[in-house]
C-alpha positions as CSV (number, residue, x, y, z in Angstrom):
1,M,9.4,30.3,-29.6
2,H,11.9,32.8,-28.7
3,G,9.4,35.7,-28.8
4,T,7.4,33.7,-26.6
5,I,10.0,33.8,-23.8
6,V,10.7,37.6,-24.4
7,L,7.0,38.3,-24.2
8,A,6.5,36.2,-21.0
9,T,9.5,37.9,-19.5
10,A,8.1,41.3,-20.2
11,A,4.8,40.3,-18.7
12,A,6.5,38.9,-15.6
13,L,8.4,42.1,-15.0
14,F,5.5,44.2,-15.6
15,M,3.5,42.2,-13.0
16,G,6.2,42.3,-10.2
17,S,9.8,41.6,-10.4
18,V,10.7,45.2,-11.2
19,P,10.6,47.4,-8.1
20,F,7.7,49.7,-8.0
21,A,9.7,52.5,-6.7
22,T,11.3,53.0,-10.2
23,S,10.0,55.3,-12.7
24,P,8.5,53.9,-16.0
25,T,11.5,54.7,-18.0
26,D,13.9,53.0,-15.4
27,R,11.4,50.2,-15.7
28,L,11.6,49.8,-19.4
29,L,15.4,49.9,-19.2
30,T,15.6,47.4,-16.7
31,M,13.5,45.2,-18.7
32,S,15.7,45.7,-21.7
33,R,18.6,44.7,-20.0
34,A,16.8,41.5,-18.4
35,H,15.9,40.5,-21.9
36,A,19.2,40.7,-23.2
37,Q,20.6,38.7,-20.2
38,E,18.1,36.0,-20.5
39,A,18.3,35.7,-24.3
40,A,22.0,34.9,-23.7
41,E,21.1,32.5,-20.8
42,V,18.1,30.4,-22.4
43,S,19.0,26.8,-22.9
44,P,16.9,23.9,-24.2
45,V,17.9,21.6,-21.6
46,L,18.6,23.5,-18.4
47,A,16.0,24.6,-15.9
48,R,14.7,28.2,-16.2
49,P,13.2,30.4,-13.5
50,R,9.4,30.5,-13.4
51,D,7.0,33.3,-12.6
52,T,5.1,30.9,-10.2
53,Y,5.6,29.8,-6.7
54,Y,5.7,26.2,-5.8
55,P,5.0,25.8,-2.1
56,N,8.0,24.3,-0.1
57,S,10.2,25.0,-3.0
58,E,11.9,28.3,-1.9
59,D,13.9,29.6,0.8
60,L,12.6,32.6,2.8
61,A,15.5,35.0,3.5
62,P,16.0,36.3,6.9
63,D,14.6,39.5,6.4
64,E,12.0,38.6,3.7
65,M,8.1,38.4,4.1
66,R,5.9,36.2,2.1
67,V,2.0,36.8,2.0
68,I,-0.3,33.9,0.6
69,A,-4.0,34.6,-0.3
70,C,-6.0,31.5,1.2
71,G,-9.1,33.2,0.7
72,T,-10.3,36.2,-1.3
73,G,-14.0,35.9,-2.0
74,M,-17.5,37.2,-0.8
75,P,-19.7,36.5,2.0
76,T,-21.1,33.4,-0.2
77,T,-19.2,30.4,-0.9
78,R,-18.2,28.9,-4.1
79,A,-15.4,26.6,-5.4
80,A,-13.4,29.1,-7.2
81,Q,-12.8,31.4,-4.2
82,A,-12.6,30.9,-0.5
83,A,-13.6,33.5,2.0
84,A,-11.2,35.7,3.7
85,C,-7.8,34.3,4.6
86,F,-4.2,35.7,4.5
87,L,-1.2,33.8,5.5
88,V,2.0,35.8,6.4
89,E,5.2,33.9,6.6
90,L,8.3,35.6,7.9
91,G,12.1,35.0,7.5
92,N,12.4,34.1,11.2
93,G,10.2,31.2,10.8
94,D,6.9,32.7,12.2
95,K,3.5,32.1,10.4
96,F,0.5,34.0,11.1
97,L,-3.1,33.5,9.8
98,F,-5.3,36.6,9.4
99,D,-8.8,35.4,9.3
100,I,-9.8,32.0,8.3
101,G,-13.2,32.3,6.4
102,T,-15.3,29.4,5.1
103,G,-13.4,27.3,2.5
104,S,-10.1,28.5,3.4
105,A,-8.9,25.4,5.4
106,E,-8.8,23.6,2.2
107,R,-6.4,26.3,0.7
108,I,-4.3,26.2,3.7
109,S,-4.0,22.3,3.5
110,S,-2.9,22.7,-0.3
111,L,0.3,24.5,0.9
112,Q,1.4,21.4,3.0
113,I,2.8,23.6,5.7
114,P,3.3,21.6,9.0
115,Y,0.5,22.4,11.2
116,D,2.5,23.1,14.3
117,Y,3.8,26.4,12.2
118,L,0.2,27.4,11.8
119,D,-0.8,27.7,15.3
120,K,-1.5,31.5,15.4
121,V,-4.9,32.9,14.0
122,F,-5.9,36.6,14.1
123,I,-9.6,37.0,13.8
124,G,-11.0,40.6,12.5
125,H,-14.6,39.9,13.4
126,L,-17.0,36.9,13.8
127,H,-18.8,36.8,10.4
128,A,-18.6,33.3,9.2
129,D,-16.9,34.3,6.2
130,H,-14.2,35.2,8.4
131,F,-13.7,32.7,10.8
132,G,-16.0,29.9,9.4
133,S,-13.1,27.4,9.0
134,L,-11.6,27.9,12.4
135,G,-13.2,24.6,13.3
136,E,-11.8,22.7,10.5
137,L,-8.3,24.2,11.2
138,F,-8.8,23.1,14.9
139,I,-10.0,19.5,14.2
140,G,-8.3,18.8,11.0
141,G,-4.9,20.3,12.3
142,G,-5.0,18.2,15.3
143,I,-5.7,15.0,13.2
144,M,-2.9,16.0,10.8
145,G,-0.2,16.4,13.2
146,R,-0.5,19.6,15.2
147,Q,1.3,18.9,18.6
148,K,0.7,22.2,20.3
149,P,-2.4,24.3,21.3
150,L,-3.9,26.4,18.7
151,R,-3.8,30.1,19.5
152,V,-6.5,32.6,18.5
153,W,-6.7,36.2,18.9
154,G,-9.9,38.2,18.4
155,P,-11.9,41.1,19.4
156,S,-14.0,41.5,22.4
157,G,-17.8,42.6,21.5
158,P,-20.3,45.3,22.7
159,V,-21.4,42.8,25.1
160,E,-19.8,39.5,26.3
161,E,-21.9,37.3,24.1
162,L,-20.6,38.8,21.0
163,G,-17.0,38.5,21.9
164,T,-14.4,36.1,20.5
165,A,-13.9,34.2,23.6
166,H,-17.8,33.6,23.8
167,A,-17.9,32.5,20.0
168,I,-14.8,29.9,20.5
169,E,-16.4,28.3,23.7
170,G,-19.5,27.9,21.6
171,M,-17.4,26.3,18.8
172,Q,-15.9,23.9,21.3
173,Q,-19.3,22.9,22.6
174,M,-20.3,22.1,19.0
175,Y,-17.3,19.9,18.7
176,K,-17.7,18.0,22.0
177,W,-19.0,15.0,20.5
178,D,-16.3,15.0,17.8
179,L,-13.4,15.3,20.3
180,A,-15.3,12.9,22.8
181,G,-15.1,10.1,20.1
182,R,-11.3,10.8,19.3
183,V,-9.8,11.2,23.0
184,G,-8.0,7.9,23.9
185,M,-7.5,6.9,20.2
186,I,-4.9,9.7,18.9
187,D,-2.5,12.0,20.0
188,F,-4.4,14.7,21.7
189,R,-1.9,17.5,22.2
190,G,-3.3,19.6,19.3
191,F,-6.9,19.6,20.5
192,Q,-6.4,22.4,22.9
193,L,-7.2,26.0,22.2
194,E,-5.7,29.3,23.6
195,V,-8.0,32.3,23.2
196,N,-6.7,35.9,23.6
197,E,-9.4,38.2,23.3
198,F,-8.5,41.9,23.4
199,D,-10.6,45.2,23.4
200,Y,-12.0,46.1,20.0
201,K,-11.8,49.7,20.9
202,G,-8.0,49.8,21.4
203,E,-6.4,52.3,18.8
204,N,-3.1,50.9,17.7
205,A,-2.9,48.5,20.5
206,V,-0.3,46.0,20.9
207,I,-1.9,42.5,21.0
208,Y,1.1,40.4,20.3
209,D,4.8,41.0,20.8
210,E,7.1,38.0,20.6
211,N,10.2,37.0,18.6
212,G,10.8,40.6,17.2
213,V,7.1,40.6,15.7
214,V,4.5,43.3,16.8
215,I,0.9,42.9,15.9
216,R,-1.4,45.8,16.6
217,S,-5.3,46.0,16.3
218,F,-7.3,49.0,15.5
219,P,-11.2,49.6,15.3
220,A,-13.0,48.8,11.9
221,I,-16.5,49.8,10.9
222,H,-18.7,47.0,9.7
223,A,-22.2,45.7,10.5
224,I,-22.0,46.3,14.5
225,D,-19.4,47.2,17.1
226,G,-16.7,44.6,17.3
227,P,-14.6,44.3,14.1
228,V,-11.0,45.2,13.9
229,S,-8.1,45.6,11.5
230,F,-4.6,44.4,12.2
231,S,-0.9,45.7,11.4
232,L,2.3,43.4,11.8
233,E,5.6,44.9,11.9
234,W,9.0,43.0,11.7
235,E,12.4,43.8,10.4
236,G,11.4,47.1,9.0
237,L,8.7,45.7,7.1
238,K,4.9,46.4,7.8
239,F,1.8,44.3,6.7
240,V,-1.6,45.6,7.2
241,Y,-4.9,43.8,7.0
242,G,-8.2,45.6,7.2
243,S,-10.4,42.6,7.5
244,D,-13.8,44.0,6.5
245,S,-14.5,47.7,6.9
246,Y,-15.9,51.0,5.7
247,P,-13.3,53.5,5.2
248,N,-12.2,54.9,8.5
249,K,-9.9,57.3,10.1
250,W,-7.9,54.5,11.9
251,F,-7.0,52.6,8.8
252,V,-6.0,55.9,7.2
253,E,-3.6,56.6,9.9
254,Y,-2.3,53.3,11.0
255,A,-1.9,51.9,7.6
256,K,0.6,54.8,6.5
257,D,4.1,53.6,5.5
258,A,2.9,50.0,5.0
259,D,4.7,47.9,2.5
260,I,1.6,45.8,1.8
261,A,-2.0,47.0,2.8
262,I,-4.8,44.7,2.2
263,H,-8.3,46.3,2.3
264,E,-11.6,45.2,1.4
265,C,-13.1,46.2,-2.0
266,F,-16.5,44.9,-2.6
267,I,-18.1,44.0,-6.0
268,A,-19.2,47.0,-7.8
269,V,-23.0,48.0,-7.1
270,P,-24.3,47.4,-10.7
271,D,-23.0,43.8,-10.3
272,L,-24.7,43.3,-7.0
273,V,-27.9,43.9,-8.8
274,R,-26.9,42.0,-11.9
275,K,-25.2,39.1,-10.5
276,M,-26.3,38.7,-6.9
277,R,-30.0,39.9,-7.7
278,F,-29.8,42.5,-5.0
279,T,-32.4,45.4,-5.2
280,P,-31.0,48.8,-6.1
281,E,-31.6,49.8,-2.5
282,Q,-30.0,46.8,-1.0
283,A,-26.9,47.1,-3.6
284,L,-26.4,50.5,-2.7
285,T,-26.4,50.1,1.2
286,V,-24.2,46.9,1.3
287,G,-21.9,47.9,-1.5
288,T,-21.1,51.5,-0.2
289,Q,-22.1,51.6,3.4
290,I,-21.5,48.2,4.8
291,H,-18.6,47.3,2.7
292,T,-16.2,49.6,0.8
293,A,-16.9,50.4,-2.9
294,P,-14.0,50.1,-5.4
295,E,-13.9,54.0,-5.8
296,A,-13.7,54.3,-2.0
297,F,-10.9,51.6,-1.7
298,G,-9.0,53.6,-4.4
299,K,-9.5,56.9,-2.4
300,V,-8.2,55.2,1.0
301,M,-5.2,53.9,-0.8
302,A,-4.5,57.1,-2.3
303,E,-4.3,58.6,1.1
304,V,-2.3,55.7,2.8
305,Q,0.1,55.3,-0.3
306,P,1.5,51.7,0.6
307,R,4.1,50.1,-1.5
308,M,1.5,47.5,-2.7
309,A,-2.3,48.0,-2.4
310,V,-4.3,44.7,-2.4
311,A,-7.8,44.8,-2.9
312,Y,-10.0,41.7,-1.9
313,H,-13.6,40.5,-1.0
314,F,-15.1,40.2,-4.5
315,F,-15.5,37.3,-7.0
316,K,-12.8,38.1,-9.7
317,D,-14.6,36.7,-12.8
318,F,-14.1,37.6,-16.4
319,D,-17.2,40.0,-16.3
320,T,-16.5,41.7,-12.9
321,T,-12.9,42.4,-12.7
322,A,-12.3,45.1,-15.4
323,E,-15.1,47.3,-13.9
324,I,-13.7,46.9,-10.3
325,N,-10.1,47.8,-11.8
326,D,-11.5,50.7,-13.8
327,R,-13.5,52.1,-10.7
328,I,-10.7,51.9,-8.4
329,R,-8.4,53.9,-11.1
330,T,-10.7,56.8,-11.0
331,T,-9.4,57.6,-7.6
332,Y,-6.0,55.5,-7.2
333,D,-3.0,55.3,-9.8
334,G,-0.5,53.5,-7.5
335,P,0.7,49.8,-7.4
336,L,-2.2,47.5,-7.1
337,S,-3.0,43.9,-7.1
338,L,-6.5,42.4,-7.5
339,A,-6.3,39.6,-5.1
340,E,-7.5,36.0,-5.9
341,D,-6.9,32.7,-4.3
342,F,-3.2,31.5,-4.0
343,M,-1.9,35.0,-5.2
344,V,1.6,35.4,-3.6
345,W,3.6,38.4,-2.7
346,N,7.2,38.3,-1.7
347,V,8.2,41.6,0.3
348,T,11.6,42.8,1.0
349,K,12.8,46.2,1.7
350,D,14.1,46.6,-1.7
351,D,11.3,44.9,-4.0
352,I,7.6,43.3,-4.0
353,T,7.2,40.2,-6.3
354,V,3.7,39.3,-7.2
355,R,2.9,35.6,-8.5
356,M,0.5,32.8,-8.2
357,A,1.0,29.6,-6.5
358,V,0.9,26.3,-8.2
359,V,-0.4,23.8,-5.4
360,E,-1.6,20.3,-4.9
361,E,-5.3,19.6,-4.3
362,A,-5.1,15.8,-3.3
363,T,-2.9,16.4,-0.4
364,W,-2.4,14.3,2.5
365,A,-0.9,15.2,6.1
366,P,2.1,17.5,5.8
367,P,5.4,16.6,7.7
368,L,5.5,16.3,11.5
369,T,7.6,18.8,13.3
370,G,8.1,16.3,16.2
371,E,7.5,12.7,17.0
372,A,4.1,11.4,17.1
373,Q,2.8,10.2,20.8
374,L,0.5,7.4,21.7
375,P,-2.6,8.6,23.3
376,G,-1.9,9.5,27.0
377,E,-3.4,7.3,29.6
378,N,-5.0,10.4,31.2
379,D,-6.4,11.9,28.1
380,Q,-10.0,10.7,28.7
381,K,-9.9,11.5,32.4
382,N,-8.6,15.0,31.6
383,F,-11.2,15.5,28.9
384,S,-13.9,14.3,31.4
385,E,-12.9,16.8,33.9
386,N,-12.8,19.8,31.5
387,T,-16.1,19.0,29.9
388,G,-18.3,16.9,32.1
389,V,-18.5,14.0,29.8
390,P,-18.5,10.8,31.7
391,V,-15.4,8.5,30.8
392,E,-17.7,5.6,30.2
393,Q,-19.5,7.6,27.5
394,M,-16.3,7.9,25.5
395,T,-16.9,4.4,24.0
396,N,-19.6,2.3,22.6
397,S,-22.2,1.1,24.9
398,D,-22.9,-2.7,25.3
399,F,-25.9,-2.0,23.0
400,I,-24.0,-0.7,20.2
401,A,-20.8,-2.9,20.6
402,G,-23.2,-5.8,20.5
403,G,-24.1,-5.0,16.8
404,R,-20.5,-5.6,15.7
405,W,-20.6,-8.2,12.9
406,T,-17.9,-10.8,14.0
407,P,-17.3,-12.6,10.7
408,V,-15.1,-9.6,9.9
409,D,-12.8,-10.5,12.8
410,D,-11.0,-13.1,10.8
411,V,-9.9,-10.6,8.0
412,N,-9.0,-7.9,10.6
413,R,-7.0,-10.4,12.8
414,V,-4.8,-11.1,9.5
415,I,-4.1,-7.3,9.4
416,Y,-2.9,-7.2,12.9
417,E,-0.7,-10.3,12.1
418,E,0.8,-8.6,9.1
419,A,1.6,-5.5,11.1
420,S,3.3,-7.3,13.8
421,E,5.5,-9.2,11.2
422,V,6.4,-6.1,9.3
423,I,7.0,-3.8,12.3
424,G,8.8,-6.5,14.4
425,R,6.6,-6.1,17.5
426,E,3.4,-8.1,18.4
427,F,-0.1,-6.3,18.0
428,K,-2.7,-8.1,19.7
429,Y,-6.3,-8.4,18.2
430,P,-8.9,-6.9,20.5
431,G,-10.9,-9.3,22.2
432,D,-8.4,-12.2,21.9
433,A,-7.3,-13.8,25.0
434,Q,-4.3,-12.2,26.6
């Protein structure tokens, strides 16, 4: 048992609890001292530190950054990995989502963070695997307690119809029936969207500057014009997120001095043929020209030299991961994380630790940050003015209402009576005489 503890400790130290700036010799000496101290402190009844992250169980220091992978997979969806999404949490209380690809909303929910804190989303480009869950965050977050507008930043396009503002306008049109069926029934404060579209050609351009946090964008190369990458700077720490991009001069320049640099690293070309059933021609084009090959990822990171390089955008399986790692290591020998969903990086000026989160899947709504409110009496009117939907269409017609099966009124009425008794105020059953 003691040997198991020591081996686990050594693995943990190698994986991230020893500063990466130290030499291999210093690292071994640090581990040796840690082993001796831990052996003296191990108890059969007292709790021991764990090399896992349990959401909402740890304070974030005033000068600390925490990054959580909420989606690391490929353009196709699967249960094991959501598409691109990274959450950045800062010690000042701010939280930022970078991309929100398909499937990531469930990962976000598993963290049980109040949705009022998840109100800032930065989209790198408009492929579904990078913003496909925005609608789920918008609608689901409003239902589960967001009491403020959802703020979204994203790039313009080569034409207006290919920009972020146009895409989100279309999303709101898509959800018009959904919202019309809710307005007047629930607190509607969270069902507002604030869109901030910026020029995709901006080179290291400031697109956000609040509360000591500065976020910049710079162009990326992917598919057609429009994609961007981001950097976030705060308290002397720098986070860089490439979204999707072919290796480019902007990333190499503006990612320098990053504490954590995240860049796509697509599945190796042979596995695109073997696992994705691509033709060799497709695999070579997609794997090296549209996306970044592992060898090219390594080349970029060798130039940028971040404190921690993070490779994502591949399916991390038992039969694909080794080849990705080996190919990266032909061009880069620095600190490296091969990302998977729920991987966590805690970043300070002195250290970067890498762990996995243990999350709850059967989640309900997280805590509210403010008191819930009853629907506003003008909600339906305001919605009608903003969307053109007549107020009278926001309820059932006489035809549909006439189909209600009235024998259930007796049992439903008892529920109202029970609520009145328990809560101490009267709730009248709809349709009963006033």
